[in-house]
C-alpha positions in Angstrom: 75.5 85.7 123.9 77.7 82.9 122.7 81.4 83.4 122.3 84.7 81.4 121.9 87.1 82.4 124.6 90.8 81.7 125.4 90.7 80.1 128.9 94.5 79.5 129.1 97.4 80.4 126.8 99.0 77.4 125.0 99.4 75.8 121.6 97.3 72.8 122.5 94.6 74.8 124.2 91.2 74.8 122.4 88.9 77.8 122.5 85.9 77.3 124.8 82.4 78.1 123.6 80.5 79.8 126.5 77.6 82.1 127.3 78.7 85.6 128.4 77.0 89.0 128.8 76.4 91.2 125.7 79.1 93.9 125.5 78.5 97.4 126.9 78.1 100.2 124.4 79.9 103.5 125.4 79.2 106.9 123.9 81.6 106.5 120.9 80.7 102.9 120.3 78.6 100.9 117.9 77.2 97.4 118.8 77.4 95.0 115.9 75.7 91.7 115.5 78.4 89.6 113.9 77.4 87.6 110.8 80.8 86.4 109.8 84.4 86.5 111.2 87.6 85.5 109.6 90.4 83.5 111.2 94.0 84.8 111.1 97.5 83.5 112.0 97.4 86.3 114.6 94.6 84.5 116.4 96.7 81.4 116.8 99.8 83.4 117.9 97.8 85.2 120.5 96.2 82.0 121.8 99.6 80.4 121.9 100.9 83.3 124.1 103.5 84.5 121.5 102.3 88.2 121.9 101.9 88.3 125.6 104.8 90.8 125.9 103.2 93.4 123.6 99.5 92.4 124.0 99.1 91.3 127.6 95.5 90.0 127.4 94.4 88.4 130.6 92.4 85.1 130.2 89.6 84.5 129.8 89.1 86.7 126.8 87.2 86.5 123.4 89.5 85.9 120.4 89.0 87.1 116.8 90.2 90.1 114.7 87.8 90.4 111.7 84.1 90.8 111.3 81.2 91.8 109.1 77.8 92.3 110.5 74.9 94.7 111.2 74.7 97.6 113.7 72.1 97.0 116.4 72.8 99.8 118.8 74.7 103.1 118.7 76.3 105.2 121.5 75.1 108.7 122.4 77.9 110.4 120.4 77.5 108.5 117.2 76.5 110.3 114.0 78.3 108.2 111.4 76.4 105.0 111.7 72.8 104.0 112.4 71.0 100.8 113.5 70.6 98.5 110.5 73.9 99.6 108.7 75.9 96.7 107.3 79.5 97.2 108.4 82.9 95.5 108.6 85.9 96.1 110.8 89.2 95.0 112.4 88.5 96.0 116.1 91.3 97.8 117.9 93.8 95.9 120.1 92.5 95.3 123.6 88.9 95.4 122.2 89.1 92.3 120.0 86.6 89.5 120.2 84.9 88.7 116.9 84.4 85.0 117.6 81.1 86.0 119.2 77.6 86.9 118.4 78.0 90.6 119.2 80.9 93.1 119.6 81.1 96.7 120.7 83.7 98.9 118.9 84.7 102.5 118.7 83.1 104.0 115.5 86.5 105.1 114.2 87.5 101.5 113.7 84.4 100.7 111.6 83.6 101.1 107.9 80.5 100.5 105.7 80.6 97.0 104.2 81.3 96.9 100.4 77.9 96.6 98.7 79.1 94.0 96.3 80.4 91.6 98.9 78.6 89.0 101.0 79.1 89.0 104.7 81.5 86.1 104.5 83.5 87.9 101.8 83.6 91.2 103.7 84.7 89.5 106.9 87.8 88.2 105.1 89.1 91.7 104.2 89.8 94.0 107.2 93.0 92.6 108.8 94.8 91.6 105.6 93.6 94.7 103.7 94.8 97.1 106.4 98.1 95.2 106.8 98.8 95.5 103.0 97.6 99.2 103.0 99.7 100.2 105.9 102.8 98.3 104.7 102.7 99.3 101.0 101.1 102.8 101.0 101.9 104.2 104.5 105.4 102.7 105.2 106.7 101.9 101.7 105.1 104.9 99.9 104.9 102.6 96.9 105.2 104.4 93.5 104.2 103.4 90.0 107.0 101.5 88.2 108.7 100.2 91.4 109.3 96.5 92.0 107.8 94.7 95.0 108.4 91.2 96.4 105.4 89.8 98.2 106.2 86.6 100.0 103.6 83.8 100.2 101.3 85.2 97.5 98.5 82.7 98.0 98.0 83.5 101.7 95.6 86.0 103.2 97.9 89.0 103.1 99.5 87.9 99.9 96.3 87.6 97.8 95.3 91.1 98.8 98.7 92.7 98.6 99.3 91.5 95.0 96.1 93.1 93.8 96.9 96.4 95.6 100.5 96.5 94.2 99.1 96.0 90.6 96.5 98.8 91.2 99.4 101.1 92.3 101.2 100.4 89.0 104.2 98.5 90.4 105.7 95.1 89.3 105.1 92.3 91.7 107.1 89.1 92.3 105.8 86.4 94.6 106.5 82.9 96.0 104.0 80.1 96.1 103.7 76.4 95.7 103.1 74.7 92.3 99.4 74.2 93.0 98.8 77.9 93.6 100.6 79.3 90.6 97.4 79.9 88.6 95.8 81.6 91.6 98.5 84.2 92.0 98.8 84.7 88.3 95.1 85.5 88.1 95.6 88.1 90.9 98.2 89.9 88.7 101.6 88.5 89.9 104.2 89.3 87.2 107.0 87.0 88.4 106.0 83.7 90.2 108.6 81.6 92.0 107.8 78.1 93.0 109.5 78.0 96.4 109.7 74.2 96.4 111.8 74.3 93.2 113.6 77.7 93.1 115.4 80.1 95.4 114.0 83.6 95.1 117.2 85.2 96.2 119.0 83.8 93.1 116.3 85.1 90.7 115.3 88.6 92.0 117.5 91.6 92.3 117.3 95.4 92.6 113.8 95.4 94.2 112.4 98.6 95.9 110.2 96.9 98.5 109.8 93.5 100.2 106.8 92.6 102.3 108.1 89.9 104.6 105.6 87.5 106.2 107.9 84.5 106.8 110.7 83.3 109.1 114.0 84.9 110.0 115.9 82.9 107.4 113.6 84.2 104.6 113.8 87.7 106.0 117.7 87.7 105.9 117.6 86.3 102.3 115.2 89.0 101.3 117.7 91.8 102.3 119.9 90.6 99.4 117.4 91.3 96.7 116.8 95.0 97.6 118.5 97.9 95.8 120.4 100.4 97.9 117.8 102.5 99.8 115.2 99.8 99.4 112.7 99.0 102.1 111.9 95.7 103.8 108.7 95.7 105.9 108.2 92.7 108.1 104.8 91.7 109.5 106.1 88.6 111.2 108.8 90.2 113.3 111.1 90.9 114.9 109.6 94.0 116.4 111.9 97.0 116.3 112.4 100.1 118.6 110.1 102.3 116.5 107.3 99.9 117.2 108.1 100.3 120.9 107.6 104.0 120.5 104.3 103.5 118.6 102.8 101.5 121.4 104.3 103.7 124.2 106.2 100.7 125.6 107.9 101.0 129.0 111.7 101.1 129.1 112.1 97.4 129.7 110.0 96.4 126.7 111.8 99.0 124.5 115.1 97.4 125.6 113.8 93.9 124.7 112.6 95.1 121.3 115.9 96.7 120.6 117.7 93.5 121.4 115.3 91.3 119.4 115.8 93.3 116.2 119.5 94.2 116.6 120.8 91.5 114.3 118.5 92.2 111.4 118.8 96.0 111.7 122.6 95.7 111.7 122.5 93.5 108.5 120.1 95.9 106.8 122.3 98.9 107.6 125.4 97.1 106.2 123.5 96.5 102.9 122.2 100.1 102.8 118.6 99.1 103.1 115.8 100.0 105.5 114.2 97.5 107.9 110.9 98.2 109.7 108.3 96.1 111.6 104.6 96.5 111.1 101.9 95.5 113.5 98.8 96.6 111.8 96.3 98.8 113.6 92.6 99.3 113.4 91.7 102.2 111.0 88.1 102.8 109.8 89.1 105.5 107.3 91.6 103.4 105.5 89.0 100.6 105.5 86.6 103.0 103.8 89.3 103.6 101.1 89.6 99.8 100.7 85.8 99.6 100.3 86.0 102.0 97.3 88.6 99.7 95.6 86.5 96.6 96.2 83.3 98.3 94.9 85.1 99.4 91.8 86.3 95.9 91.2 90.0 96.6 91.7 90.3 94.1 94.6 88.4 90.8 95.0 88.4 88.7 98.1 89.9 85.2 98.0 88.2 82.7 100.4 89.3 79.1 100.9 86.8 77.7 103.3 83.8 78.8 105.4 83.2 77.0 108.7 80.1 77.1 110.8 80.5 79.0 114.1 80.5 75.8 116.3 83.6 74.7 114.2 85.8 77.7 115.1 88.4 75.4 116.6 88.5 73.4 113.4 88.9 76.7 111.4 91.9 77.6 113.7 93.5 74.2 113.1 93.1 74.6 109.3 94.8 78.0 109.4 97.7 76.5 111.4 98.4 74.1 108.5 99.6 77.1 106.5 97.9 75.7 103.4 94.9 78.0 103.2 94.5 79.8 99.8 93.4 83.3 100.8 91.2 83.5 103.9 89.3 81.2 106.2 85.9 82.5 107.5 83.6 81.5 110.3 79.8 82.0 109.7 78.5 83.2 113.1 74.9 84.2 112.4 
């Protein structure tokens, strides 16, 4: 099969298109022929080597974290899926590789594709959908009537998170550029701040939850808008000691994570707010709940561009500009 692989870590390294063997299907696995895969900032960061400490992939390896496709083979223990099922997924860490024609995944990471979405639309959902779900429902335990600040509302996570917050009955504020104000408004944003003209920390106050996806400076400013007891969940770092426990890190890595997040945890504690880091995980059952929201019309995918498979490197470059509205998808088959 054809696949795009990371040959060497590095910001200037392009993915290499190569022929490799089709994946092996274990007892609890399903083999999926990939029709579409979406491109995420996480792909760039992994290729650049930014996550080597916590995800030590050894090159060469196939990149890609989102897919939609058709089941072509099932393992001996599989009862949930059958050949011909249309599915979508965010494969588990250490089993990634959606920039390819086929992928083998544990069935617990897979869900049936929403019937009302195309393959391209479905491929845009898993990583950002699970990120928003795990941040807002699992970690924040978001309640009706609360106030949430979603940074970068026109991005992949932002476009999904705004819709999820509105479904949960909370008020949502977001930042975006002038050109994307209409987009985030159409998704349900209540308060829209043009980050090129206004400072969110001077406008927002007494918020219950912040979903941080930006840099350290923005993270520190976001602490100021939370009410006492409020929660800030960061998907862009720094990783904290609890994350070290989640991934069963060794003592050295736990020490490093404690050091990396010491400053922000100290500032959060001083303000009486809670800081936590989220590195989303594969979760087929949660994805099935997201499918229900999509099929009922609560959440709609937002796609900026679809690239042909052979232009996967161009899709990566486009993502790295930071200007994508919603998601960028690669059409594999």
